[in-house]
VEXDREN-2710 file (C-alpha; in Angstrom, 1 decimal):
% VEXDREN-2710
k/r/px/py/pz
1/MET/-17.4/4.0/64.1
2/ALA/-16.3/7.8/63.4
3/GLU/-14.2/8.2/60.4
4/ARG/-10.6/9.0/60.9
5/VAL/-9.9/12.5/59.7
6/GLN/-6.8/12.7/57.7
7/GLN/-4.5/15.8/58.1
8/PRO/-2.9/17.7/56.0
9/PRO/0.6/17.3/55.0
10/ALA/2.6/20.1/57.0
11/LYS/4.0/22.6/55.1
12/ARG/7.7/23.0/54.8
13/LEU/9.3/25.4/56.6
14/CYS/11.4/28.2/54.8
15/CYS/14.4/28.9/56.2
16/ARG/18.1/31.1/54.9
17/PRO/20.5/29.0/53.5
18/GLY/22.3/26.9/55.9
19/TYR/19.1/25.8/58.4
20/ASN/19.7/22.3/59.3
21/PRO/16.3/20.3/58.7
22/THR/18.3/17.2/61.4
23/CYS/17.3/20.3/63.8
24/ARG/13.2/19.9/63.6
25/GLN/12.5/18.1/65.3
26/GLY/14.7/19.1/68.5
27/GLN/12.8/22.8/67.8
28/ARG/9.3/21.1/68.1
29/ALA/10.2/19.2/71.4
30/GLY/11.3/22.7/72.7
31/GLY/15.1/23.6/71.5
32/ALA/16.7/20.5/73.2
33/ALA/19.8/18.7/71.0
34/CYS/19.2/17.4/67.5
35/SER/18.6/13.5/68.4
36/GLY/19.7/10.7/66.2
37/SER/22.5/12.4/65.4
38/GLY/25.0/11.0/66.8
39/GLN/27.3/14.0/67.6
40/THR/28.3/15.7/70.3
41/GLY/28.5/19.4/68.7
42/SER/25.2/21.4/69.6
43/CYS/22.1/22.2/67.2
44/LYS/22.6/25.9/65.5
45/THR/19.2/27.0/65.2
46/GLN/18.2/30.0/63.1
47/SER/15.4/31.8/62.6
48/PRO/13.3/32.3/59.6
49/GLU/14.5/35.4/57.0
50/SER/11.5/38.3/57.0
51/LEU/9.6/38.9/54.0
52/LEU/10.9/42.4/53.9
53/ASP/13.7/41.1/54.1
54/ILE/13.2/38.6/50.8
55/ALA/11.3/41.4/48.9
56/ALA/14.2/43.5/49.6
57/ARG/16.6/41.5/48.3
58/LYS/14.8/40.6/44.5
59/VAL/14.0/44.8/44.6
60/ALA/17.9/45.3/44.6
61/GLU/19.3/43.0/42.2
62/LYS/16.8/43.8/39.6
63/TRP/15.0/47.4/39.9
64/PRO/17.1/50.6/40.0
65/PHE/15.7/52.6/42.9
66/GLN/14.4/55.2/40.9
67/ARG/12.1/53.2/39.3
68/VAL/10.8/51.9/42.9
69/GLU/10.1/55.5/43.7
70/GLU/8.1/56.2/40.5
71/ARG/5.9/53.2/41.0
72/PHE/5.2/54.1/44.7
73/GLU/4.1/57.0/46.0
74/ARG/5.6/57.0/49.0
75/ILE/8.0/54.2/50.6
76/PRO/8.5/54.0/53.8
77/GLU/11.4/54.4/55.6
78/PRO/12.1/50.5/56.7
79/VAL/11.6/49.8/53.5
80/GLN/13.9/51.9/51.6
81/ARG/16.6/50.9/54.2
82/ARG/16.5/47.3/53.5
83/ILE/16.8/47.6/49.9
84/VAL/19.8/50.2/50.4
85/TYR/21.0/47.2/52.3
86/TRP/20.3/44.5/50.2
87/SER/21.9/46.4/47.1
88/PHE/25.3/46.5/47.6
89/PRO/27.0/43.1/46.4
90/ARG/27.4/39.9/48.3
91/SER/29.9/37.8/46.6
92/GLU/33.2/38.3/46.9
93/ARG/34.2/36.2/44.1
94/GLU/33.3/38.9/41.9
95/ILE/35.2/41.2/43.7
96/CYS/38.3/38.8/43.2
97/MET/37.4/38.7/39.5
98/TYR/37.6/42.2/39.3
99/SER/41.0/42.8/41.4
100/SER/43.1/40.2/40.1
101/PHE/43.3/37.1/37.2
102/ASN/42.6/34.3/39.6
103/THR/38.8/33.8/40.4
104/GLY/39.0/31.7/43.1
105/GLY/38.1/33.2/45.9
106/GLU/38.5/31.8/49.0
107/GLU/39.0/28.6/47.9
108/SER/42.3/29.1/46.9
109/GLY/43.5/30.6/49.9
110/ALA/46.2/27.3/50.9
111/ALA/48.1/28.0/47.7
112/GLY/48.3/32.1/47.9
113/GLU/49.7/32.4/50.7
114/ASN/53.6/32.0/49.2
115/GLY/54.8/33.2/46.4
116/ASP/53.7/35.5/44.0
117/GLU/50.2/35.3/44.9
118/SER/50.0/36.7/48.5
119/ARG/50.6/40.1/46.9
120/LEU/47.3/40.2/44.6
121/PRO/45.3/42.7/45.6
122/PHE/42.7/40.7/46.4
123/ARG/45.0/38.6/48.8
124/ARG/46.0/41.9/50.4
125/GLY/43.1/43.4/50.7
126/VAL/41.6/39.8/52.8
127/ALA/45.0/40.0/54.9
128/LEU/44.1/43.9/55.5
129/VAL/40.4/43.1/56.6
130/GLU/41.6/40.1/58.8
131/SER/44.2/42.7/60.7
132/GLY/41.0/44.9/61.1
133/CYS/42.9/47.7/59.0
134/VAL/39.2/49.3/58.2
135/ASP/37.7/51.7/60.0
136/ASN/34.8/54.6/59.5
137/VAL/32.9/52.3/57.2
138/LEU/30.1/54.6/56.3
139/GLN/27.5/53.9/54.0
140/VAL/24.7/56.6/52.3
141/GLY/22.1/55.2/50.5
142/PHE/24.0/53.9/47.3
143/HIS/27.5/55.2/47.9
144/LEU/29.6/53.5/50.4
145/SER/33.0/55.1/52.6
146/GLY/35.3/54.4/55.0
147/THR/39.4/54.6/55.9
148/VAL/42.0/51.6/55.2
149/ARG/45.2/51.8/56.8
150/GLU/48.6/49.9/55.0
151/PRO/50.4/48.9/57.8
152/ALA/53.9/50.3/58.3
153/THR/56.9/47.7/56.5
154/ALA/60.6/47.6/57.4
155/THR/60.7/50.0/54.4
156/GLU/57.8/52.5/54.1
157/PRO/56.0/53.7/57.6
158/GLU/51.9/53.2/58.3
159/ALA/49.9/54.5/55.8
160/SER/45.8/55.6/55.6
161/TYR/43.8/55.7/52.4
162/SER/40.8/57.6/51.8
163/VAL/37.8/54.5/50.1
164/SER/34.4/55.6/48.3
165/ILE/32.6/53.2/46.3
166/SER/29.5/53.7/44.3
167/PHE/26.9/50.7/43.1
168/ASP/23.8/49.9/42.1
169/ARG/21.8/47.0/42.1
170/CYS/24.5/44.2/43.7
171/LYS/27.1/46.0/40.9
172/ILE/30.3/48.0/41.7
173/THR/30.0/50.8/39.6
174/ALA/32.2/53.4/40.3
175/VAL/35.7/53.3/43.1
176/THR/37.8/55.6/44.7
177/CYS/41.2/55.3/46.3
178/GLY/43.4/57.7/48.0
179/CYS/46.2/55.5/46.8
180/GLY/46.6/56.3/43.7
181/ASP/47.1/53.3/41.9
182/ARG/46.3/53.1/38.3
183/ASP/46.2/49.6/37.7
184/ILE/42.8/48.0/35.9
185/PHE/42.0/46.3/38.4
186/TYR/40.3/46.9/42.0
187/CYS/43.6/48.5/44.5
188/ALA/43.4/46.0/47.0
189/HIS/42.3/48.6/49.4
190/VAL/39.2/48.6/47.8
191/VAL/38.8/45.1/48.4
192/ALA/39.7/45.3/51.7
193/LEU/36.8/48.1/52.1
194/SER/34.6/45.5/50.0
195/LEU/35.1/42.8/52.1
196/GLN/34.7/43.8/55.2
197/ARG/30.9/45.5/54.2
198/ILE/30.2/41.7/52.4
199/ARG/31.4/40.0/55.8
200/ARG/30.5/42.7/58.5
201/PRO/27.5/44.7/57.2
202/GLN/26.5/45.1/61.2
203/GLN/29.9/47.4/61.4
204/ALA/29.0/49.7/58.7
205/ARG/26.6/52.8/59.7
206/LEU/23.5/53.2/57.1
207/HIS/22.0/55.5/56.1
208/LEU/19.6/56.2/53.1
209/PRO/20.4/58.9/50.2
210/ILE/21.4/62.4/51.0
211/SER/18.4/63.9/49.5
212/GLU/15.9/61.8/51.9
213/THR/17.6/63.2/54.3
214/LEU/17.2/66.8/52.9
215/LEU/13.5/67.1/52.8
216/GLN/13.1/66.4/56.6
217/MET/15.2/69.3/57.8
218/SER/13.7/72.7/58.2
219/ARG/14.8/75.7/56.4
220/ASP/16.9/77.0/59.0
221/GLN/18.0/73.6/60.0
222/LEU/19.5/73.6/55.7
223/GLN/21.0/76.5/56.5
224/LYS/22.5/75.5/59.0
225/LEU/24.1/72.6/57.5
226/VAL/25.4/74.1/54.3
227/GLN/27.2/77.0/56.8
228/TYR/28.8/74.6/58.9
229/LEU/30.2/72.6/55.4
230/ILE/31.3/75.5/54.5
231/THR/33.4/76.3/57.7
232/VAL/35.2/73.0/58.2
233/HIS/36.3/73.0/54.4
234/HIS/36.0/76.6/53.0
235/THR/39.2/76.1/50.9
236/GLU/37.9/73.7/48.9
237/VAL/34.3/74.3/49.4
238/LEU/33.8/77.8/49.2
239/PRO/35.1/78.7/45.7
240/THR/32.1/76.3/44.5
241/ALA/29.2/77.4/47.0
242/GLN/29.8/80.4/46.0
243/ARG/29.4/79.4/42.1
244/LEU/26.3/77.7/42.4
245/ALA/25.1/80.3/45.2
246/ASP/25.2/83.0/42.1
247/ASP/23.6/80.3/39.4
248/ILE/20.7/79.5/42.2
249/LEU/20.0/83.3/42.7
250/SER/20.2/84.0/38.7
251/GLN/16.5/83.5/37.6
252/ASN/17.8/82.9/33.9
253/SER/21.2/80.1/34.8
254/GLN/21.2/77.1/33.7
255/ILE/20.9/75.8/37.2
256/ASN/17.3/77.2/37.5
257/GLN/15.7/75.5/34.3
258/VAL/15.5/72.0/35.5
259/HIS/13.2/71.0/38.8
260/GLY/15.6/69.3/41.1
261/ALA/18.9/68.6/41.8
262/PRO/21.2/65.3/41.4
263/ASP/22.3/62.9/44.5
264/PRO/25.8/60.6/43.7
265/THR/23.7/58.7/46.5
266/ALA/21.2/57.9/45.2
267/GLY/22.0/55.4/42.7
268/ALA/21.8/55.4/38.8
269/SER/19.1/56.7/37.0
270/VAL/16.8/54.3/35.0
271/GLU/18.2/54.9/31.8
272/ASP/21.9/53.3/33.2
273/GLU/20.7/49.8/32.3
274/LYS/24.1/48.7/31.3
275/LEU/26.0/49.0/34.6
276/LEU/29.7/49.9/34.1
277/ALA/32.1/47.2/34.0
278/PRO/34.1/48.5/37.0
279/GLY/38.1/47.6/37.1
280/ARG/38.3/47.1/33.3
281/GLY/39.6/50.0/31.4
282/THR/38.2/52.9/33.7
283/GLY/40.7/53.0/36.2
284/ALA/39.4/51.6/38.6
285/GLY/42.2/52.6/41.5
286/THR/41.5/56.4/41.1
287/GLY/38.3/56.4/40.2
288/GLU/38.0/57.4/36.5
289/ALA/35.2/55.1/35.5
290/LEU/32.7/56.8/33.3
291/PRO/30.0/58.9/35.6
292/LEU/26.6/57.7/35.5
293/ALA/23.8/59.5/34.7
294/ARG/22.0/61.2/37.9
295/ARG/18.1/61.2/39.0
296/LEU/16.7/64.2/40.3
297/PRO/15.6/62.8/43.3
298/TRP/13.2/66.0/43.8
299/GLN/11.2/65.2/40.6
300/ARG/9.3/61.7/42.1
301/GLN/5.4/63.3/41.9
302/ALA/5.9/64.4/38.0
303/ALA/7.8/61.9/37.2
304/GLN/4.7/59.6/39.1
305/PRO/2.9/56.8/36.3
306/PRO/-0.7/57.0/35.8
307/LEU/-3.2/55.2/37.3
308/ARG/-5.7/53.1/35.7
309/GLN/-8.9/53.6/36.1
310/GLY/-11.6/51.0/36.7
311/ALA/-13.7/49.7/34.6
END
């Protein structure tokens, strides 16, 4: 009599949060509806999260992007994109904490529709997002920008404000808004742009840090970029562009003593281990937070750690 071979236990399925274990039987049977549940609702299936997203999410939480570049000689563009994608804050509760005294987030939505709470920046920001007042959301590296429209009221006409947010390791480090609000908390427009990125990330155009894009350009393309930039914004940019050009052409200038150039979209440097707590005495509504030291993207090869020699 042949011996019965005991099958090894089935490995558990690692799926995204919200995966319904009662759907497994139906999925194995060819995607049929959930059996034995007694409910008429359909079973929503979700595919497992990729290893790339799992790793990129953890790296984005703990590692400065500069350390990643120093550790690995070459980082594929898809990997860079996922790290940049996951580096933006994911918790609405933190946005609420830095925009009002109430840290209840969406749990306090029912109580926040009346009284003074409805005028809090967080509640106003939620209303702006739900009304579709956030446009032109663009993420370049670790910098998010967009336009927030304030609907017209009985006493005020419609207004539009440009908002920009810098972030690193899932923390907002600096904000700027054209509304001129000088409160210690985030204004409603910063809240709206943040929530738009958290709730609808697929609607934000995502690009690598600008230094990565410049590295891909030829000499003629770089000159064309600079000349078009000066043409479009000549009244604001031309004096600065001429001053920088004079410094670069002078061999003894300070700008030529350092190899590389700063990139405001490349995230914080390794030395910035302690991130700012924006909105707490830093002029969150006007972008007056202390500037983070910016890394020099062109110094990657020089900053490579030495390789260990085999025994």
